[in-house]
C-alpha positions in Angstrom: -143.0 -72.6 -36.8 -141.8 -76.0 -38.1 -139.8 -78.7 -35.9 -136.7 -77.9 -37.6 -136.7 -74.0 -37.0 -137.8 -74.7 -33.5 -134.5 -76.6 -32.8 -131.3 -74.6 -32.8 -128.1 -76.4 -34.6 -125.7 -77.8 -32.2 -122.3 -76.4 -33.1 -119.1 -78.6 -31.9 -116.8 -75.4 -31.8 -119.5 -73.5 -29.5 -119.6 -76.2 -27.3 -115.8 -76.5 -27.0 -115.4 -72.9 -26.5 -118.1 -72.6 -23.9 -116.8 -75.8 -21.9 -113.1 -74.4 -21.8 -114.3 -70.9 -20.7 -116.6 -72.6 -18.0 -113.8 -74.6 -16.6 -111.5 -71.4 -16.7 -114.2 -69.6 -14.8 -114.7 -72.2 -12.3 -111.0 -72.6 -11.6 -110.7 -68.8 -11.2 -113.7 -68.9 -9.0 -112.3 -71.5 -6.6 -108.6 -69.7 -6.6 -110.3 -66.2 -5.8 -113.1 -67.3 -3.6 -111.6 -69.9 -1.5 -108.1 -68.6 -1.7 -106.9 -72.2 -2.6 -104.5 -72.4 -5.2 -103.8 -76.1 -5.5 -103.9 -78.3 -8.3 -106.5 -80.2 -6.4 -108.7 -77.4 -6.2 -108.5 -76.2 -9.8 -109.0 -79.9 -11.1 -112.4 -80.0 -8.9 -113.2 -76.9 -10.7 -112.7 -78.3 -14.1 -114.5 -81.5 -13.2 -117.6 -79.3 -12.2 -117.2 -77.8 -15.8 -116.9 -81.2 -17.5 -120.2 -82.0 -15.9 -121.8 -79.2 -17.2 -120.4 -79.7 -20.7 -121.7 -83.3 -20.5 -125.1 -82.0 -19.6 -125.3 -79.6 -22.4 -124.1 -82.3 -24.8 -126.8 -84.5 -23.7 -129.4 -82.1 -23.9 -128.6 -81.2 -27.4 -128.3 -85.0 -28.5 -131.7 -85.6 -26.7 -133.4 -82.7 -28.4 -134.6 -80.8 -25.4 
């Protein structure tokens, strides 16, 4: 297997879709599990999703 076939091609559309859905899922989890339906709780969930999205982007850019 060559190095090129070992790497998967990065897809911006896939990354955006996964990031948005991660944010939605995290916000729903905060609202459902903690019964906190404030904007601050949703923002916290989206911040966690943003960190996960940045990690994924960094991983793809660093080739790991």
